[in-house]
C-alpha positions as CSV (number, residue, x, y, z in Angstrom):
1,X,175.2,189.7,89.8
2,X,174.1,187.5,92.2
3,X,175.6,184.7,94.3
4,X,175.0,181.7,91.8
5,X,176.4,183.9,88.9
6,X,179.5,184.5,90.7
7,X,180.1,180.8,91.9
8,X,179.9,179.0,88.5
9,X,183.3,180.7,87.6
10,X,185.6,178.1,88.8
11,X,184.8,174.3,88.9
12,X,187.1,173.5,92.1
13,X,185.0,176.3,93.9
14,X,182.1,174.6,93.3
15,X,183.5,171.1,94.2
16,X,184.6,172.6,97.5
17,X,181.5,174.3,98.3
18,X,179.4,170.9,97.3
19,X,177.2,172.9,94.7
20,X,178.2,170.4,92.4
21,X,179.1,166.5,92.4
22,X,180.9,165.2,95.2
23,X,184.6,165.0,95.1
24,X,185.9,161.7,93.9
25,X,188.6,161.5,96.9
26,X,189.6,163.0,100.1
27,X,192.7,163.7,98.5
28,X,190.9,165.9,95.8
29,X,189.0,167.7,98.7
30,X,192.1,168.5,100.6
31,X,194.1,169.7,97.5
32,X,191.1,172.4,96.9
33,X,191.1,173.0,100.5
34,X,194.6,173.9,100.8
35,X,194.1,176.3,97.8
36,X,191.8,178.4,99.7
37,X,193.4,178.1,103.1
38,X,196.0,180.6,101.8
39,X,197.6,180.8,105.5
40,X,197.7,177.2,106.4
41,X,196.0,177.5,109.4
42,X,193.2,174.7,108.5
43,X,190.6,177.4,108.5
44,X,189.4,179.5,105.4
45,X,188.6,182.6,107.1
46,X,186.2,185.3,105.9
47,X,189.1,187.2,104.5
48,X,190.4,184.2,102.9
49,X,187.3,183.6,101.4
50,X,186.9,187.3,100.1
51,X,190.1,186.8,98.1
52,X,189.3,183.4,96.4
53,X,185.9,184.8,95.5
54,X,187.4,188.2,93.7
55,X,190.1,185.8,92.1
56,X,187.5,183.3,90.7
57,X,185.5,186.4,89.6
58,X,188.6,187.9,87.8
59,X,186.3,188.3,84.7
60,X,183.7,190.3,86.6
61,X,183.8,193.6,88.7
62,X,182.4,193.1,92.2
63,X,181.6,195.9,94.5
64,X,183.0,195.6,98.1
65,X,179.3,195.5,99.2
66,X,178.6,192.3,96.8
67,X,181.7,190.8,98.1
68,X,180.8,191.0,101.7
69,X,177.3,190.0,101.0
70,X,178.6,187.0,99.1
71,X,181.0,186.0,101.9
72,X,178.6,186.3,104.5
73,X,176.2,184.3,102.5
74,X,178.5,181.2,102.2
75,X,179.5,181.7,106.0
76,X,175.9,181.7,106.9
77,X,175.4,178.5,104.6
78,X,178.5,176.2,105.9
79,X,179.6,177.8,109.1
80,X,177.8,175.4,111.3
81,X,179.3,176.9,114.6
82,X,179.0,180.4,113.7
83,X,182.8,181.2,114.3
84,X,183.2,183.2,111.2
85,X,185.4,180.6,109.4
86,X,184.9,177.4,107.8
87,X,186.5,174.2,108.9
88,X,187.4,171.0,107.2
89,X,184.6,169.2,109.4
90,X,181.8,171.9,108.4
91,X,182.9,171.3,104.6
92,X,183.2,167.5,104.3
93,X,179.7,166.2,105.4
């Protein structure tokens, strides 16, 4: 399984990470953001990203090494300031 196979499992995940059509409203974006920002910090930390990747892949078995690889890849793509977490400003462009 590769990253492209994992990500299409949930439409909201695709929308959040801009792999699909742009969101229709900022309200929709924030609803999805809050779902993934489980601790309410305003950031999606690597651990939150891993948990959500596992949740999205509930029909698949993912080993820990692949999960780390997927998480790292998403952070490399979107974490513009390289602080190890996703910020609204990085995702809302």
